[in-house]
N, C-alpha and C positions, 0 to 999 in steps of 0.2 A: 439599462445595466444588464448584462450578461449573466445568465444563471450561475449558480456556484458550480465549479468544476472538480471533479472528485479524481484521486490519484490513489491507486491501491498500492503500497510499496512493498517488494519483497526483497529477499537477500539477493537472490540470483546464483547461479552456478556455472561452473565451466561445461556441465553437460545439458545440451540444448533442450533434451527432452524433459530434464527436470525443471526448466523454466517454463515450460509448455503449462505446467500446472497454475502458475500465477494468471495466465491468458485465461485460462478456463474459469478460474475462480471470478476474475474481473468481469467476465461475461456474464457469469451467474448473478453477481452482485449488481451488474447493470441492470438486468431483468427485474431484479427485487427492487432496486431503486427508481427504476423508470427513466434512466439517463445514463449516458456513456460514463463508464468508469475505466480509467486509463490505467493499465499497469506499468510500473516502472520499477527499477532495480538498484539495489546498493552496489552490486558488483557484478562482473562477468557478462552483462548483456544491455542491451539498449532498448528503450530510453533509460538513461540514469535519471535519479531524482532531479537534478539541475535541468536536464535536458527537458524532462516532462514539464516541470514548472515553467520553463522559459517558453516552450510551446503553448502552454495555455495562457500565459501572458500575452504572447503575440497574437493570440486569437481572441484578446480583450477580456479575459477573465480579471475580474476584480476581487473575487473570493476564490480560494483553492482549499479544499479539504484533503488532507494527506492521511490515510489509514495505514498504518504500519502491519502488514500481514505477519506478525512475528507473535509467538507464543508469551515471552516474558521480557521483562525489562533489563535485557542485557546491555552491553557497551554500545551497541547500534542505536537502540532505542533511547537510552538515557544520554548518550553523549555524541555519537558520530552524526546522526540525523540533525541534532539541534544545532551543530557546527555549520552544517551544509544550508539549513534554513535560515542561520543569522547572516550569512553572507548573502543569501538570495533576498532576504528582507531588506538589507542594507543597499541593494541595488534597485529595489522595487518597493518603496516605503507607501506607495499608495494602493498596493495589493494586499490584502488580507489572507494570511496564510495560517491555516488551523491544523494543527497536528493532534490527532485523536489517540486515545488510549490504545496500547497493544491488545491482543485478543485476551490474555491473562488467565487467571485461574477461574474461568467462568463455567458455570453449570452447563452450558452448550459444549464446552470442550470436553468436561467430564462425561457426558452423554455419548459423545461422538468416540471417546476412547473406549468407553464400555461395549460400545455396538461393535467396534473393530475386534475387540478380545471375544465377543460373544461368537462373532463370526468365524474367528479362529478356532474356539473350543468346539463349535459346532459343525465346523466346516470339514 
């Protein structure tokens, strides 16, 4: 059985340089996890979520964890992504697809926000 595959899902932007941030975060998470973390986009860039999942399945993945790199539970996290995943699951019932929580109102986010504010105040 192949190891669990991981996809980091971002919104995507029409600006290529904005999409580069997701790639950098995926690389950093890959180092932290000790395995490849693949970036995917909801819109404006590739791979899309269905493209990334299909590629993992073609490579033999039986379990795929999708982590939405979204702060809060907006329409994408609560509805859109689940609709895409429902369709993918219908075509691949033998593959376990796990969708994690969004980043949310986590202490780590608050600490990072405070750090950025302090940089601006002291900078």
